[in-house]
Backbone and ligand atoms as CSV (ligand in chain L), in Angstrom:
chain,resi,resn,atom,element,x,y,z
A,1,UNK,N,N,55.630,90.364,81.523
A,1,UNK,CA,C,54.528,91.344,81.844
A,1,UNK,C,C,55.036,92.499,82.801
A,2,UNK,N,N,54.873,93.784,82.516
A,2,UNK,CA,C,55.527,94.678,83.508
A,2,UNK,C,C,54.671,94.970,84.573
A,3,UNK,N,N,55.353,95.207,85.786
A,3,UNK,CA,C,54.336,95.660,86.996
A,3,UNK,C,C,54.433,97.048,87.219
A,4,UNK,N,N,53.725,97.817,86.724
A,4,UNK,CA,C,54.001,99.447,86.801
A,4,UNK,C,C,52.870,99.934,87.686
A,5,UNK,N,N,53.297,101.093,88.316
A,5,UNK,CA,C,52.420,101.899,89.240
A,5,UNK,C,C,52.609,103.378,88.897
A,6,UNK,N,N,51.431,103.979,88.771
A,6,UNK,CA,C,51.387,105.459,88.581
A,6,UNK,C,C,50.792,106.014,89.801
A,7,UNK,N,N,51.634,106.856,90.444
A,7,UNK,CA,C,50.901,107.519,91.584
A,7,UNK,C,C,50.803,108.947,91.448
A,8,UNK,N,N,49.491,109.499,91.796
A,8,UNK,CA,C,49.298,110.808,91.918
A,8,UNK,C,C,49.215,111.272,93.300
A,9,UNK,N,N,50.217,112.116,93.428
A,9,UNK,CA,C,50.396,112.767,94.652
A,9,UNK,C,C,50.442,114.149,94.720
A,10,UNK,N,N,50.097,114.861,95.885
A,10,UNK,CA,C,50.198,116.429,96.004
A,10,UNK,C,C,48.929,116.657,97.003
A,11,UNK,N,N,49.076,117.766,97.402
A,11,UNK,CA,C,48.068,118.232,98.561
A,11,UNK,C,C,46.596,117.811,98.309
A,12,UNK,N,N,45.899,117.637,99.204
A,12,UNK,CA,C,44.373,117.281,99.310
A,12,UNK,C,C,43.808,118.587,98.534
A,13,UNK,N,N,43.023,118.242,97.634
A,13,UNK,CA,C,42.245,119.365,97.054
A,13,UNK,C,C,42.820,120.022,95.712
A,14,UNK,N,N,44.156,119.314,95.461
A,14,UNK,CA,C,44.774,119.681,94.107
A,14,UNK,C,C,44.142,119.241,92.951
A,15,UNK,N,N,43.337,118.423,93.099
A,15,UNK,CA,C,42.585,117.787,92.002
A,15,UNK,C,C,42.868,116.408,91.597
A,16,UNK,N,N,43.764,115.654,92.423
A,16,UNK,CA,C,44.080,114.245,92.018
A,16,UNK,C,C,42.929,113.367,91.774
A,17,UNK,N,N,41.931,113.349,92.595
A,17,UNK,CA,C,40.599,112.539,92.519
A,17,UNK,C,C,40.098,112.690,90.964
A,18,UNK,N,N,39.932,113.899,90.576
A,18,UNK,CA,C,39.297,114.120,89.390
A,18,UNK,C,C,40.127,113.652,88.339
A,19,UNK,N,N,41.315,113.876,88.414
A,19,UNK,CA,C,42.420,113.326,87.265
A,19,UNK,C,C,42.199,111.773,87.188
A,20,UNK,N,N,42.337,111.125,88.254
A,20,UNK,CA,C,42.081,109.720,88.595
A,20,UNK,C,C,40.819,109.127,87.826
A,21,UNK,N,N,39.724,109.758,88.250
A,21,UNK,CA,C,38.478,109.440,87.638
A,21,UNK,C,C,38.538,109.450,86.273
A,22,UNK,N,N,39.084,110.626,85.633
A,22,UNK,CA,C,39.062,110.729,84.093
A,22,UNK,C,C,39.819,109.853,83.495
A,23,UNK,N,N,40.940,109.493,84.182
A,23,UNK,CA,C,42.077,108.500,83.497
A,23,UNK,C,C,41.359,107.119,83.504
A,24,UNK,N,N,40.607,106.813,84.484
A,24,UNK,CA,C,40.053,105.402,84.607
A,24,UNK,C,C,38.878,105.200,83.597
A,25,UNK,N,N,38.385,106.360,83.165
A,25,UNK,CA,C,37.330,106.274,82.174
A,25,UNK,C,C,37.795,106.252,80.937
A,26,UNK,N,N,39.156,106.671,80.680
A,26,UNK,CA,C,39.607,106.755,79.439
A,26,UNK,C,C,40.565,105.553,79.056
A,27,UNK,N,N,41.217,104.906,80.090
A,27,UNK,CA,C,42.239,103.906,79.821
A,27,UNK,C,C,41.536,102.657,80.716
A,28,UNK,N,N,41.348,101.638,79.911
A,28,UNK,CA,C,40.824,100.295,80.505
A,28,UNK,C,C,42.089,99.387,81.167
A,29,UNK,N,N,43.336,99.832,80.648
A,29,UNK,CA,C,44.434,99.173,81.171
A,29,UNK,C,C,44.696,99.696,82.570
A,30,UNK,N,N,44.130,100.650,83.091
A,30,UNK,CA,C,44.490,101.133,84.385
A,30,UNK,C,C,43.526,100.666,85.371
A,31,UNK,N,N,43.914,100.288,86.561
A,31,UNK,CA,C,43.273,99.922,87.614
A,31,UNK,C,C,43.619,100.793,88.827
A,32,UNK,N,N,42.665,101.256,89.541
A,32,UNK,CA,C,42.888,101.857,91.004
A,32,UNK,C,C,42.744,100.874,91.954
A,33,UNK,N,N,43.379,101.401,93.150
A,33,UNK,CA,C,43.479,100.760,94.334
A,33,UNK,C,C,42.541,101.417,95.228
A,34,UNK,N,N,41.526,100.644,95.796
A,34,UNK,CA,C,40.770,101.236,96.907
A,34,UNK,C,C,41.346,101.004,98.181
A,35,UNK,N,N,41.918,102.246,98.662
A,35,UNK,CA,C,42.662,102.124,99.961
A,35,UNK,C,C,41.596,102.107,101.134
A,36,UNK,N,N,42.236,101.816,102.326
A,36,UNK,CA,C,41.414,101.603,103.599
A,36,UNK,C,C,41.633,103.101,104.337
A,37,UNK,N,N,40.596,103.589,105.032
A,37,UNK,CA,C,40.901,104.656,105.875
A,37,UNK,C,C,39.962,104.576,107.364
A,38,UNK,N,N,40.329,105.494,108.303
A,38,UNK,CA,C,39.503,105.523,109.387
A,38,UNK,C,C,38.860,106.814,109.483
A,39,UNK,N,N,38.953,107.776,108.485
A,39,UNK,CA,C,38.154,108.823,108.343
A,39,UNK,C,C,36.699,108.622,108.244
A,40,UNK,N,N,36.101,109.616,108.688
A,40,UNK,CA,C,34.320,109.577,108.384
A,40,UNK,C,C,34.122,109.759,107.121
A,41,UNK,N,N,32.937,109.132,106.607
A,41,UNK,CA,C,32.434,109.226,105.228
A,41,UNK,C,C,31.998,110.791,104.910
A,42,UNK,N,N,32.334,111.299,103.910
A,42,UNK,CA,C,31.629,112.571,103.450
A,42,UNK,C,C,30.463,112.269,102.790
A,43,UNK,N,N,29.590,113.399,102.713
A,43,UNK,CA,C,28.155,113.057,101.960
A,43,UNK,C,C,28.551,112.623,100.526
A,44,UNK,N,N,27.797,111.568,100.159
A,44,UNK,CA,C,27.998,111.036,98.800
A,44,UNK,C,C,28.886,109.993,98.767
A,45,UNK,N,N,29.605,109.802,99.867
A,45,UNK,CA,C,30.571,108.499,99.844
A,45,UNK,C,C,29.868,107.246,100.465
A,46,UNK,N,N,30.338,106.077,100.120
A,46,UNK,CA,C,29.769,104.948,100.590
A,46,UNK,C,C,30.918,103.993,100.720
A,47,UNK,N,N,30.664,102.900,101.309
A,47,UNK,CA,C,31.592,101.895,101.675
A,47,UNK,C,C,32.169,101.322,100.279
A,48,UNK,N,N,33.422,101.556,100.084
A,48,UNK,CA,C,34.037,100.987,98.771
A,48,UNK,C,C,34.241,102.104,97.797
A,49,UNK,N,N,33.625,103.345,97.978
A,49,UNK,CA,C,33.792,104.433,97.128
A,49,UNK,C,C,33.758,105.832,97.970
A,50,UNK,N,N,34.915,106.433,97.956
A,50,UNK,CA,C,36.276,105.996,97.487
A,50,UNK,C,C,37.280,105.197,98.336
A,51,UNK,N,N,36.816,104.924,99.477
A,51,UNK,CA,C,37.547,104.030,100.334
A,51,UNK,C,C,36.844,102.939,100.883
A,52,UNK,N,N,37.556,101.917,101.481
A,52,UNK,CA,C,37.228,101.045,102.448
A,52,UNK,C,C,37.183,101.814,103.886
A,53,UNK,N,N,36.015,102.025,104.416
A,53,UNK,CA,C,35.825,102.657,105.595
A,53,UNK,C,C,36.006,101.759,106.941
A,54,UNK,N,N,36.955,101.949,107.927
A,54,UNK,CA,C,37.083,100.984,108.889
A,54,UNK,C,C,37.281,101.727,110.149
A,55,UNK,N,N,36.937,101.018,111.206
A,55,UNK,CA,C,37.225,101.614,112.624
A,55,UNK,C,C,38.773,101.707,112.755
A,56,UNK,N,N,39.097,102.600,113.739
A,56,UNK,CA,C,40.573,102.486,114.131
A,56,UNK,C,C,40.918,100.970,114.619
A,57,UNK,N,N,40.315,100.400,115.564
A,57,UNK,CA,C,40.792,99.226,116.203
A,57,UNK,C,C,40.882,98.295,114.909
A,58,UNK,N,N,40.107,98.147,113.907
A,58,UNK,CA,C,40.036,97.166,112.819
A,58,UNK,C,C,41.292,97.548,111.877
A,59,UNK,N,N,41.472,98.902,111.796
A,59,UNK,CA,C,42.881,99.362,110.986
A,59,UNK,C,C,44.055,98.677,111.698
A,60,UNK,N,N,44.057,98.932,112.881
A,60,UNK,CA,C,45.185,98.394,113.773
A,60,UNK,C,C,45.423,96.953,113.722
A,61,UNK,N,N,44.295,96.251,113.689
A,61,UNK,CA,C,44.236,94.821,113.403
A,61,UNK,C,C,44.722,94.372,112.096
A,62,UNK,N,N,44.528,95.181,111.011
A,62,UNK,CA,C,45.036,94.919,109.715
A,62,UNK,C,C,46.350,95.298,109.554
A,63,UNK,N,N,46.982,96.328,110.253
A,63,UNK,CA,C,48.372,96.627,110.268
A,63,UNK,C,C,49.187,95.259,110.880
A,64,UNK,N,N,48.660,94.837,112.062
A,64,UNK,CA,C,49.239,93.769,112.688
A,64,UNK,C,C,49.425,92.475,111.780
A,65,UNK,N,N,48.279,92.382,111.077
A,65,UNK,CA,C,48.242,91.074,109.863
A,65,UNK,C,C,49.201,91.249,108.865
A,66,UNK,N,N,49.738,92.572,108.757
A,66,UNK,CA,C,50.630,92.807,107.422
A,66,UNK,C,C,49.779,93.016,106.291
A,67,UNK,N,N,48.694,93.392,106.338
A,67,UNK,CA,C,47.733,93.609,105.203
A,67,UNK,C,C,48.071,94.717,104.274
A,68,UNK,N,N,48.861,95.701,104.909
A,68,UNK,CA,C,49.050,97.000,104.254
A,68,UNK,C,C,50.520,97.032,103.683
A,69,UNK,N,N,50.673,97.198,102.511
A,69,UNK,CA,C,52.202,97.553,101.808
A,69,UNK,C,C,52.566,98.954,102.523
A,70,UNK,N,N,51.683,99.781,102.756
A,70,UNK,CA,C,52.086,101.123,103.131
A,70,UNK,C,C,50.853,101.624,104.020
A,71,UNK,N,N,51.031,102.206,105.134
A,71,UNK,CA,C,50.000,102.983,105.903
A,71,UNK,C,C,50.690,104.229,106.600
A,72,UNK,N,N,49.719,105.190,106.674
A,72,UNK,CA,C,50.181,106.437,107.178
A,72,UNK,C,C,49.068,107.351,107.824
A,73,UNK,N,N,49.467,108.242,108.823
A,73,UNK,CA,C,48.598,109.149,109.264
A,73,UNK,C,C,48.725,110.247,108.530
A,74,UNK,N,N,47.569,110.718,107.787
A,74,UNK,CA,C,47.436,111.835,106.852
A,74,UNK,C,C,46.460,112.936,107.354
A,75,UNK,N,N,46.853,113.996,107.741
A,75,UNK,CA,C,46.131,115.010,108.556
A,75,UNK,C,C,45.713,114.441,109.838
A,76,UNK,N,N,44.381,113.977,110.131
A,76,UNK,CA,C,44.005,113.448,111.123
A,76,UNK,C,C,43.693,112.058,111.553
A,77,UNK,N,N,43.827,111.578,110.166
A,77,UNK,CA,C,43.263,110.018,109.960
A,77,UNK,C,C,44.356,109.099,109.425
A,78,UNK,N,N,43.941,107.785,109.495
A,78,UNK,CA,C,44.906,106.772,109.070
A,78,UNK,C,C,44.510,106.307,107.586
A,79,UNK,N,N,45.402,106.004,106.743
A,79,UNK,CA,C,45.028,105.473,105.537
A,79,UNK,C,C,46.085,104.339,105.235
A,80,UNK,N,N,45.606,103.359,104.367
A,80,UNK,CA,C,46.667,102.195,104.108
A,80,UNK,C,C,46.274,101.535,102.743
A,81,UNK,N,N,47.390,101.003,102.122
A,81,UNK,CA,C,47.127,100.358,100.704
A,81,UNK,C,C,47.343,99.032,101.106
A,82,UNK,N,N,46.181,98.111,100.633
A,82,UNK,CA,C,46.403,96.747,100.750
A,82,UNK,C,C,47.180,96.228,99.571
A,83,UNK,N,N,48.323,95.370,100.038
A,83,UNK,CA,C,49.136,94.967,99.063
A,83,UNK,C,C,48.662,93.835,97.950
A,84,UNK,N,N,47.699,93.110,98.515
A,84,UNK,CA,C,47.015,92.114,97.553
A,84,UNK,C,C,46.461,92.724,96.369
A,85,UNK,N,N,45.680,93.835,96.585
A,85,UNK,CA,C,45.113,94.568,95.457
A,85,UNK,C,C,45.994,94.857,94.432
A,86,UNK,N,N,47.164,95.386,94.874
A,86,UNK,CA,C,48.184,95.586,93.796
A,86,UNK,C,C,48.744,94.495,92.893
A,87,UNK,N,N,48.883,93.447,93.683
A,87,UNK,CA,C,49.411,92.168,93.214
A,87,UNK,C,C,48.250,91.645,92.224
A,88,UNK,N,N,47.097,91.768,92.618
A,88,UNK,CA,C,45.916,91.205,91.743
A,88,UNK,C,C,45.591,92.025,90.528
A,89,UNK,N,N,45.856,93.261,90.550
A,89,UNK,CA,C,45.821,94.113,89.526
A,89,UNK,C,C,46.885,93.825,88.549
A,90,UNK,N,N,48.033,93.639,88.856
A,90,UNK,CA,C,49.259,93.259,87.812
A,90,UNK,C,C,48.992,91.895,87.392
A,91,UNK,N,N,48.360,90.894,88.127
A,91,UNK,CA,C,48.125,89.564,87.826
A,91,UNK,C,C,47.229,89.576,86.647
A,92,UNK,N,N,46.361,90.681,86.622
A,92,UNK,CA,C,45.246,90.658,85.365
A,92,UNK,C,C,45.746,91.392,84.280
A,93,UNK,N,N,47.252,91.921,84.426
A,93,UNK,CA,C,47.908,92.655,83.415
A,93,UNK,C,C,47.564,94.185,83.435
A,94,UNK,N,N,46.960,94.659,84.551
A,94,UNK,CA,C,46.803,96.026,84.585
A,94,UNK,C,C,48.014,96.865,85.133
A,95,UNK,N,N,47.962,98.215,84.833
A,95,UNK,CA,C,48.953,99.140,85.531
A,95,UNK,C,C,48.140,99.706,86.536
A,96,UNK,N,N,48.706,99.714,87.656
A,96,UNK,CA,C,48.071,100.288,88.903
A,96,UNK,C,C,48.208,101.961,88.926
A,97,UNK,N,N,47.061,102.638,89.146
A,97,UNK,CA,C,46.986,104.062,89.343
A,97,UNK,C,C,46.604,104.140,90.786
A,98,UNK,N,N,47.105,105.119,91.650
A,98,UNK,CA,C,46.707,105.400,92.835
A,98,UNK,C,C,47.023,106.990,93.273
A,99,UNK,N,N,46.094,107.297,94.210
A,99,UNK,CA,C,45.894,108.617,94.599
A,99,UNK,C,C,46.324,108.625,95.986
A,100,UNK,N,N,47.645,108.751,96.633
A,100,UNK,CA,C,47.900,108.745,98.002
A,100,UNK,C,C,48.862,109.874,98.311
A,101,UNK,N,N,49.142,110.072,99.635
A,101,UNK,CA,C,49.833,111.234,100.133
A,101,UNK,C,C,51.419,110.994,99.965
A,102,UNK,N,N,52.193,112.107,100.271
A,102,UNK,CA,C,53.575,111.881,100.090
A,102,UNK,C,C,54.220,110.865,100.833
A,103,UNK,N,N,53.784,110.777,102.072
A,103,UNK,CA,C,54.699,109.650,102.835
A,103,UNK,C,C,54.396,108.480,102.102
A,104,UNK,N,N,53.124,108.055,101.780
A,104,UNK,CA,C,52.793,106.821,101.122
A,104,UNK,C,C,53.451,106.574,99.897
A,105,UNK,N,N,53.569,107.680,99.081
A,105,UNK,CA,C,54.248,107.794,97.608
A,105,UNK,C,C,55.629,107.358,97.935
A,106,UNK,N,N,56.287,107.827,98.927
A,106,UNK,CA,C,57.886,107.457,99.286
A,106,UNK,C,C,57.908,106.120,99.541
A,107,UNK,N,N,57.011,105.593,100.374
A,107,UNK,CA,C,57.257,104.198,100.810
A,107,UNK,C,C,56.987,103.155,99.531
A,108,UNK,N,N,55.896,103.588,98.756
A,108,UNK,CA,C,55.776,102.747,97.612
A,108,UNK,C,C,56.992,102.787,96.779
A,109,UNK,N,N,57.420,104.060,96.365
A,109,UNK,CA,C,58.566,104.181,95.408
A,109,UNK,C,C,59.586,103.141,96.000
A,110,UNK,N,N,59.898,103.337,97.246
A,110,UNK,CA,C,61.151,102.308,97.910
A,110,UNK,C,C,60.747,100.968,97.673
A,111,UNK,N,N,59.585,100.521,97.743
A,111,UNK,CA,C,59.356,99.147,97.635
A,111,UNK,C,C,59.133,98.664,96.205
A,112,UNK,N,N,58.455,99.572,95.360
A,112,UNK,CA,C,58.445,99.195,94.035
A,112,UNK,C,C,59.060,100.371,93.163
A,113,UNK,N,N,60.498,100.177,92.865
A,113,UNK,CA,C,61.121,101.465,92.328
A,113,UNK,C,C,60.688,101.754,91.031
A,114,UNK,N,N,59.926,100.815,90.348
A,114,UNK,CA,C,59.448,101.180,88.845
A,114,UNK,C,C,58.293,102.156,88.802
A,115,UNK,N,N,57.854,102.474,90.067
A,115,UNK,CA,C,56.797,103.513,90.165
A,115,UNK,C,C,56.987,104.975,89.589
A,116,UNK,N,N,55.995,105.511,88.947
A,116,UNK,CA,C,55.966,106.643,88.346
A,116,UNK,C,C,55.366,107.696,89.141
A,117,UNK,N,N,55.786,108.769,89.593
A,117,UNK,CA,C,55.250,109.764,90.691
A,117,UNK,C,C,54.939,110.920,89.773
A,118,UNK,N,N,53.611,111.328,89.804
A,118,UNK,CA,C,53.162,112.431,89.332
A,118,UNK,C,C,52.706,113.504,90.303
A,119,UNK,N,N,53.250,114.655,90.693
A,119,UNK,CA,C,52.954,115.521,91.677
A,119,UNK,C,C,51.964,116.637,91.044
A,120,UNK,N,N,50.690,116.515,91.545
A,120,UNK,CA,C,49.873,117.416,91.106
A,120,UNK,C,C,49.700,118.555,92.026
A,121,UNK,N,N,49.885,119.914,91.656
A,121,UNK,CA,C,49.823,120.911,92.505
A,121,UNK,C,C,48.812,122.093,92.138
A,122,UNK,N,N,48.194,122.636,93.266
A,122,UNK,CA,C,47.334,123.855,92.814
A,122,UNK,C,C,48.197,125.019,92.114
A,123,UNK,N,N,47.424,125.984,91.532
A,123,UNK,CA,C,48.158,127.139,90.977
A,123,UNK,C,C,48.841,127.940,92.194
A,124,UNK,N,N,48.108,128.039,93.420
A,124,UNK,CA,C,48.629,128.582,94.601
A,124,UNK,C,C,47.969,128.308,95.757
A,125,UNK,N,N,48.248,128.613,96.948
A,125,UNK,CA,C,47.822,128.036,98.213
A,125,UNK,C,C,46.297,128.734,98.350
A,126,UNK,N,N,45.969,129.936,97.812
A,126,UNK,CA,C,44.778,130.462,98.204
A,126,UNK,C,C,43.682,129.638,97.355
A,127,UNK,N,N,44.018,129.345,96.272
A,127,UNK,CA,C,43.145,128.495,95.369
A,127,UNK,C,C,42.669,127.276,95.954
A,128,UNK,N,N,43.988,126.628,96.627
A,128,UNK,CA,C,43.842,125.402,97.357
A,128,UNK,C,C,42.732,125.518,98.225
A,129,UNK,N,N,42.937,126.517,99.139
A,129,UNK,CA,C,42.007,126.814,100.343
A,129,UNK,C,C,40.584,126.825,99.862
A,130,UNK,N,N,40.228,127.557,98.756
A,130,UNK,CA,C,38.935,127.759,98.268
A,130,UNK,C,C,38.426,126.263,97.669
A,131,UNK,N,N,39.174,125.578,96.997
A,131,UNK,CA,C,38.865,124.187,96.568
A,131,UNK,C,C,38.540,123.460,97.601
A,132,UNK,N,N,39.286,123.359,98.719
A,132,UNK,CA,C,38.970,122.477,99.904
A,132,UNK,C,C,37.930,123.046,100.615
A,133,UNK,N,N,37.591,124.232,100.786
A,133,UNK,CA,C,36.353,124.778,101.438
A,133,UNK,C,C,35.165,124.384,100.767
A,134,UNK,N,N,35.235,124.630,99.263
A,134,UNK,CA,C,34.029,124.332,98.496
A,134,UNK,C,C,33.706,122.837,98.557
A,135,UNK,N,N,34.766,122.074,98.677
A,135,UNK,CA,C,34.389,120.593,98.791
A,135,UNK,C,C,34.019,120.047,100.055
A,136,UNK,N,N,34.697,120.550,101.186
A,136,UNK,CA,C,34.435,120.138,102.557
A,136,UNK,C,C,33.723,120.888,103.426
A,137,UNK,N,N,33.470,122.210,103.087
A,137,UNK,CA,C,33.128,123.225,104.231
A,137,UNK,C,C,34.121,123.572,105.028
A,138,UNK,N,N,34.156,124.309,106.045
A,138,UNK,CA,C,34.894,124.716,106.865
A,138,UNK,C,C,35.144,123.722,108.022
A,139,UNK,N,N,35.700,122.567,107.855
A,139,UNK,CA,C,35.852,121.452,108.623
A,139,UNK,C,C,37.050,121.839,109.505
A,140,UNK,N,N,36.935,121.217,110.770
A,140,UNK,CA,C,37.893,121.549,111.875
A,140,UNK,C,C,39.418,121.178,111.295
A,141,UNK,N,N,39.776,120.381,110.286
A,141,UNK,CA,C,41.049,119.969,110.168
A,141,UNK,C,C,41.386,120.848,108.865
A,142,UNK,N,N,40.933,121.818,108.429
A,142,UNK,CA,C,41.218,122.825,107.347
A,142,UNK,C,C,42.534,123.247,107.512
A,143,UNK,N,N,42.935,123.742,108.666
A,143,UNK,CA,C,44.112,124.406,108.803
A,143,UNK,C,C,45.319,123.411,108.854
A,144,UNK,N,N,44.966,122.261,109.378
A,144,UNK,CA,C,45.913,120.985,109.331
A,144,UNK,C,C,46.307,120.846,107.943
A,145,UNK,N,N,45.353,120.680,106.985
A,145,UNK,CA,C,45.327,120.391,105.659
A,145,UNK,C,C,46.133,121.455,104.913
A,146,UNK,N,N,45.986,122.679,105.324
A,146,UNK,CA,C,46.492,123.681,104.533
A,146,UNK,C,C,48.149,123.938,104.999
A,147,UNK,N,N,48.248,123.523,106.036
A,147,UNK,CA,C,49.767,123.545,106.623
A,147,UNK,C,C,50.581,122.405,106.012
A,148,UNK,N,N,49.894,121.204,105.926
A,148,UNK,CA,C,50.607,120.068,105.328
A,148,UNK,C,C,50.649,120.293,103.902
A,149,UNK,N,N,49.687,121.031,103.066
A,149,UNK,CA,C,49.908,121.370,101.732
A,149,UNK,C,C,51.094,122.312,101.492
A,150,UNK,N,N,51.302,123.233,102.297
A,150,UNK,CA,C,52.597,123.908,102.265
A,150,UNK,C,C,53.798,123.068,102.197
A,151,UNK,N,N,53.832,122.292,103.136
A,151,UNK,CA,C,55.060,121.319,103.369
A,151,UNK,C,C,55.141,120.378,102.248
A,152,UNK,N,N,54.064,119.882,101.732
A,152,UNK,CA,C,53.991,118.912,100.679
A,152,UNK,C,C,54.677,119.668,99.373
A,153,UNK,N,N,54.171,120.854,99.161
A,153,UNK,CA,C,54.539,121.473,97.927
A,153,UNK,C,C,55.984,121.547,97.760
A,154,UNK,N,N,56.712,121.534,99.015
A,154,UNK,CA,C,58.284,121.673,98.818
A,154,UNK,C,C,58.808,120.440,98.437
A,155,UNK,N,N,57.926,119.254,98.132
A,155,UNK,CA,C,58.574,118.071,97.997
A,155,UNK,C,C,58.326,117.516,96.547
A,156,UNK,N,N,57.723,118.642,95.740
A,156,UNK,CA,C,57.031,118.395,94.388
A,156,UNK,C,C,58.417,117.688,93.553
A,157,UNK,N,N,59.647,118.333,93.555
A,157,UNK,CA,C,60.698,117.886,92.904
A,157,UNK,C,C,61.293,116.509,93.063
A,158,UNK,N,N,60.607,115.663,94.290
A,158,UNK,CA,C,61.266,114.409,94.593
A,158,UNK,C,C,60.569,113.531,93.556
A,159,UNK,N,N,59.495,113.846,92.814
A,159,UNK,CA,C,58.742,112.923,91.844
A,159,UNK,C,C,59.198,113.242,90.353
A,160,UNK,N,N,58.945,112.255,89.587
A,160,UNK,CA,C,59.330,112.424,88.291
A,160,UNK,C,C,58.788,113.373,87.561
A,161,UNK,N,N,57.362,113.827,87.650
A,161,UNK,CA,C,56.721,114.778,86.908
A,161,UNK,C,C,55.974,115.683,87.809
A,162,UNK,N,N,55.815,117.024,87.539
A,162,UNK,CA,C,54.989,117.858,88.358
A,162,UNK,C,C,54.162,118.535,87.345
A,163,UNK,N,N,52.728,118.633,87.597
A,163,UNK,CA,C,51.712,119.108,86.974
A,163,UNK,C,C,51.146,120.354,87.753
A,164,UNK,N,N,50.829,121.556,87.196
A,164,UNK,CA,C,50.228,122.526,87.953
A,164,UNK,C,C,48.670,122.591,87.327
A,165,UNK,N,N,47.709,122.303,88.288
A,165,UNK,CA,C,46.421,122.216,87.915
A,165,UNK,C,C,45.753,123.626,87.785
A,166,UNK,N,N,46.230,124.433,86.882
A,166,UNK,CA,C,45.475,125.828,86.748
A,166,UNK,C,C,44.299,125.676,85.731
A,167,UNK,N,N,44.362,124.778,84.828
A,167,UNK,CA,C,43.510,124.558,83.703
A,167,UNK,C,C,43.314,123.056,83.583
A,168,UNK,N,N,42.189,122.592,84.053
A,168,UNK,CA,C,42.099,121.015,84.095
A,168,UNK,C,C,42.135,120.260,82.900
A,169,UNK,N,N,41.624,120.773,81.858
A,169,UNK,CA,C,41.892,120.040,80.492
A,169,UNK,C,C,43.362,120.006,80.126
A,170,UNK,N,N,44.095,121.218,80.061
A,170,UNK,CA,C,45.330,121.431,79.951
A,170,UNK,C,C,46.367,120.266,80.548
A,171,UNK,N,N,45.951,120.514,81.918
A,171,UNK,CA,C,46.634,119.717,82.932
A,171,UNK,C,C,46.454,118.109,82.530
A,172,UNK,N,N,45.194,117.796,82.385
A,172,UNK,CA,C,44.830,116.250,82.026
A,172,UNK,C,C,45.670,115.942,80.923
A,173,UNK,N,N,45.750,116.666,79.885
A,173,UNK,CA,C,46.425,116.267,78.520
A,173,UNK,C,C,47.923,115.923,78.945
A,174,UNK,N,N,48.430,116.805,79.717
A,174,UNK,CA,C,49.897,116.455,80.139
A,174,UNK,C,C,50.005,115.084,80.936
A,175,UNK,N,N,48.846,114.919,81.626
A,175,UNK,CA,C,48.803,113.524,82.441
A,175,UNK,C,C,48.703,112.492,81.497
A,176,UNK,N,N,47.971,112.627,80.308
A,176,UNK,CA,C,47.617,111.621,79.482
A,176,UNK,C,C,49.046,111.190,78.870
A,177,UNK,N,N,49.815,112.229,78.473
A,177,UNK,CA,C,51.054,111.908,77.911
A,177,UNK,C,C,51.934,110.857,78.662
A,178,UNK,N,N,51.922,111.271,80.071
A,178,UNK,CA,C,52.763,110.498,80.815
A,178,UNK,C,C,52.151,109.046,81.181
A,179,UNK,N,N,50.758,108.952,81.016
A,179,UNK,CA,C,50.293,107.567,81.208
A,179,UNK,C,C,50.591,107.020,79.826
A,180,UNK,N,N,50.385,107.450,78.657
A,180,UNK,CA,C,50.635,106.960,77.427
A,180,UNK,C,C,52.201,106.340,77.378
A,181,UNK,N,N,52.979,107.238,77.835
A,181,UNK,CA,C,54.518,106.958,77.779
A,181,UNK,C,C,54.774,105.649,78.786
A,182,UNK,N,N,54.103,105.688,80.023
A,182,UNK,CA,C,54.199,104.467,80.865
A,182,UNK,C,C,53.563,103.424,80.370
A,183,UNK,N,N,52.419,103.422,79.760
A,183,UNK,CA,C,51.800,102.118,79.153
A,183,UNK,C,C,52.726,101.741,78.021
A,184,UNK,N,N,53.234,102.631,77.123
A,184,UNK,CA,C,54.037,102.128,76.022
A,184,UNK,C,C,55.258,101.304,76.480
A,185,UNK,N,N,55.937,101.776,77.507
A,185,UNK,CA,C,57.094,101.268,78.005
A,185,UNK,C,C,56.971,99.815,78.290
A,186,UNK,N,N,55.546,99.482,78.874
A,186,UNK,CA,C,55.224,98.285,79.426
A,186,UNK,C,C,55.837,97.077,78.766
L,1,LIG,P1,P,40.892,112.590,101.846
L,1,LIG,O1,O,40.559,112.320,103.213
L,1,LIG,O2,O,40.837,113.906,101.435
L,1,LIG,O3,O,40.143,111.459,100.919
L,1,LIG,O4,O,42.446,112.047,101.463
L,1,LIG,C1,C,43.407,112.678,102.207
L,1,LIG,C2,C,44.703,112.200,101.917
L,1,LIG,O5,O,45.024,110.689,101.954
L,1,LIG,C3,C,44.752,112.346,100.233
L,1,LIG,O6,O,45.969,113.285,99.894
L,1,LIG,C4,C,44.927,111.024,99.636
L,1,LIG,O7,O,45.962,111.050,98.695
L,1,LIG,C5,C,45.785,110.232,100.808
L,1,LIG,N1,N,45.462,108.838,100.744
L,1,LIG,C6,C,44.504,108.075,100.418
L,1,LIG,N2,N,44.766,106.695,100.725
L,1,LIG,C7,C,46.150,106.730,101.115
L,1,LIG,C8,C,46.673,105.693,101.580
L,1,LIG,O8,O,46.463,104.449,101.358
L,1,LIG,N3,N,47.955,105.828,101.986
L,1,LIG,C9,C,48.396,107.202,102.035
L,1,LIG,N4,N,49.692,107.359,102.654
L,1,LIG,N5,N,47.597,108.071,101.743
L,1,LIG,C10,C,46.377,108.024,101.167
C-alpha cells in the first residue's frame, strides 16, 4: 500500500481551502489532516473545523511531546501537523491531502519524499488582496499576509505543479488530473 501525500501550498487567500473541500467531496480515497493552530477562530469556524484551536501554552506542550511532524509560525500564529493523523490515514488506505504553508510543505517533503506539491497562486497580488479582504476584512495582519504572499510566490517552482487560480473550475480540472495521476500511481 503506497503512502502518498498531496500538499496544496501557496499564499493565504489563493483558494487552497476551496480546492481542498471540493476534492474531498469528489474523492473518498483522500483524507485531509486537521492541523492545530494558536490563531483565533474566524466567524463560522469551530473547534475541529477547519483547525484544532489551542492556546499558545498548549501548543508549546505539544511541541515538547513530539506531537507534530512539522510546526511553523505562519504570519502571526503557530500551526502544526500531528504525525499520528498522517499515519492513521495511511493505515486506512487513504492518500493524505493537506493545505499548509511553504515552510511546512518543505519540511513534509523532506520527511516524506513521496509528497506531491501543488502550488496554487492567485492571478496577481491585487486579486489576492481583494480576496483576503473580502474573506477576513481589514485585519491587522493583512500587510504581513501580503508581504508573505510576495515572498511565497517566488518559491512556486520548488513544487512539482503550479496552478494559477484565475478561473476556479478550469484550475480545479487541472488539480483533478494531478490527483488522478497520484492515485493511479498508488
Ligand atoms: P489561515 O490562518 O488563513 O487559516 O492559514 C494561514 C496559513 O497557514 C495557510 O497558508 C495554511 O495553509 C497554513 N497552515 C495551516 N495549517 C498548517 C500547519 O499545520 N503547518 C503549516 N506550516 N502551515 C499551516
